[in-house]
C-alpha positions as a Python dict, from the first residue, in 0.01 Angstrom:
ca = {
    (1, 'X'): (0, 0, 0),
    (2, 'X'): (-179, -298, -84),
    (3, 'X'): (-114, -403, -418),
    (4, 'X'): (-186, -670, -661),
    (5, 'X'): (18, -774, -945),
    (6, 'X'): (-113, -1039, -1234),
    (7, 'X'): (117, -1203, -1469),
    (8, 'X'): (106, -1488, -1729),
    (9, 'X'): (-188, -1384, -1968),
    (10, 'X'): (-158, -1428, -2389),
    (11, 'X'): (-253, -1563, -2664),
    (12, 'X'): (-332, -1929, -2705),
    (13, 'X'): (-511, -2178, -2931),
    (14, 'X'): (-808, -2365, -2833),
    (15, 'X'): (-704, -2678, -2601),
    (16, 'X'): (-419, -2492, -2437),
    (17, 'X'): (-331, -2405, -2141),
    (18, 'X'): (-240, -2101, -1930),
    (19, 'X'): (-141, -2019, -1557),
    (20, 'X'): (-189, -1692, -1416),
    (21, 'X'): (-35, -1552, -1146),
    (22, 'X'): (-122, -1271, -883),
    (23, 'X'): (135, -1140, -630),
    (24, 'X'): (-15, -924, -341),
    (25, 'X'): (263, -688, -168),
    (26, 'X'): (192, -485, 161),
    (27, 'X'): (80, -741, 357),
    (28, 'X'): (138, -783, 695),
    (29, 'X'): (-194, -1031, 880),
    (30, 'X'): (-367, -1285, 673),
    (31, 'X'): (-531, -1276, 318),
    (32, 'X'): (-916, -1415, 362),
    (33, 'X'): (-1062, -1456, 39),
    (34, 'X'): (-860, -1479, -299),
    (35, 'X'): (-1032, -1516, -601),
    (36, 'X'): (-1018, -1416, -1020),
    (37, 'X'): (-1267, -1281, -1163),
    (38, 'X'): (-1303, -1206, -1562),
    (39, 'X'): (-1442, -924, -1787),
    (40, 'X'): (-1537, -969, -2162),
    (41, 'X'): (-1577, -692, -2379),
    (42, 'X'): (-1965, -507, -2285),
    (43, 'X'): (-2021, -818, -2026),
    (44, 'X'): (-1985, -782, -1608),
    (45, 'X'): (-1739, -888, -1446),
    (46, 'X'): (-1833, -1235, -1309),
    (47, 'X'): (-1610, -1447, -1078),
    (48, 'X'): (-1446, -1744, -1198),
    (49, 'X'): (-1262, -1926, -877),
    (50, 'X'): (-1245, -1906, -535),
    (51, 'X'): (-1060, -1997, -249),
    (52, 'X'): (-1090, -1884, 89),
    (53, 'X'): (-807, -1905, 379),
    (54, 'X'): (-981, -2228, 511),
    (55, 'X'): (-1219, -2439, 313),
    (56, 'X'): (-1252, -2567, -10),
    (57, 'X'): (-1211, -2335, -349),
    (58, 'X'): (-1536, -2327, -576),
    (59, 'X'): (-1599, -2241, -944),
    (60, 'X'): (-1802, -2142, -1178),
    (61, 'X'): (-1983, -2376, -1379),
    (62, 'X'): (-1831, -2280, -1740),
    (63, 'X'): (-1501, -2376, -1579),
    (64, 'X'): (-1547, -2600, -1355),
    (65, 'X'): (-1308, -2942, -1449),
    (66, 'X'): (-1101, -2728, -1669),
    (67, 'X'): (-927, -2482, -1377),
    (68, 'X'): (-769, -2474, -1098),
    (69, 'X'): (-727, -2214, -841),
    (70, 'X'): (-434, -2263, -570),
    (71, 'X'): (-260, -2027, -346),
    (72, 'X'): (48, -2009, -129),
    (73, 'X'): (-2, -1823, 176),
    (74, 'X'): (402, -1746, 256),
    (75, 'X'): (454, -1574, -79),
    (76, 'X'): (51, -1406, -28),
    (77, 'X'): (36, -1551, -416),
    (78, 'X'): (-332, -1707, -618),
    (79, 'X'): (-271, -1925, -915),
    (80, 'X'): (-567, -1989, -1150),
    (81, 'X'): (-434, -2301, -1388),
    (82, 'X'): (-612, -2324, -1695),
    (83, 'X'): (-652, -2630, -1916),
    (84, 'X'): (-825, -2701, -2182),
    (85, 'X'): (-952, -2338, -2280),
    (86, 'X'): (-1239, -2249, -2549),
    (87, 'X'): (-1285, -1904, -2733),
    (88, 'X'): (-1551, -1816, -2454),
    (89, 'X'): (-1249, -1796, -2261),
    (90, 'X'): (-1147, -1507, -2358),
    (91, 'X'): (-1210, -1184, -2158),
    (92, 'X'): (-969, -942, -1922),
    (93, 'X'): (-873, -1180, -1577),
    (94, 'X'): (-853, -993, -1250),
    (95, 'X'): (-723, -1097, -945),
    (96, 'X'): (-911, -1026, -627),
    (97, 'X'): (-845, -1030, -219),
    (98, 'X'): (-1049, -967, 90),
    (99, 'X'): (-774, -854, 308),
    (100, 'X'): (-886, -723, 684),
    (101, 'X'): (-1252, -649, 583),
    (102, 'X'): (-1150, -462, 210),
    (103, 'X'): (-1153, -544, -106),
    (104, 'X'): (-878, -490, -346),
    (105, 'X'): (-810, -562, -688),
    (106, 'X'): (-527, -659, -993),
    (107, 'X'): (-485, -436, -1266),
    (108, 'X'): (-623, -715, -1504),
    (109, 'X'): (-455, -946, -1736),
    (110, 'X'): (-563, -1010, -2072),
    (111, 'X'): (-610, -1376, -2247),
    (112, 'X'): (-724, -1433, -2556),
    (113, 'X'): (-832, -1786, -2710),
    (114, 'X'): (-806, -1788, -3114),
    (115, 'X'): (-660, -2004, -3360),
}
């Protein structure tokens, strides 16, 4: 019943920007944590940024000062603003939420940073 639909990925040149969106449906109660992860080919899935319902957002050191996570609780949507993108940011980006103590994943969206 709970579904996460991601959008906003694509091809961008180094130094460019993209904004990812993830909208959750089938939500009746409050979502706890909302987060973004990424996974490059042959690598593990790593946390990029997390924003709890209460408290301060946290970021991986590799994206700190370049990425900004935000959420709209009225629309059950989480965003990831990505600025000054680097080739090493290339990966499939996945949305993740914790809802009623259960984790859910989005389908993934490809971000490619290349000249």
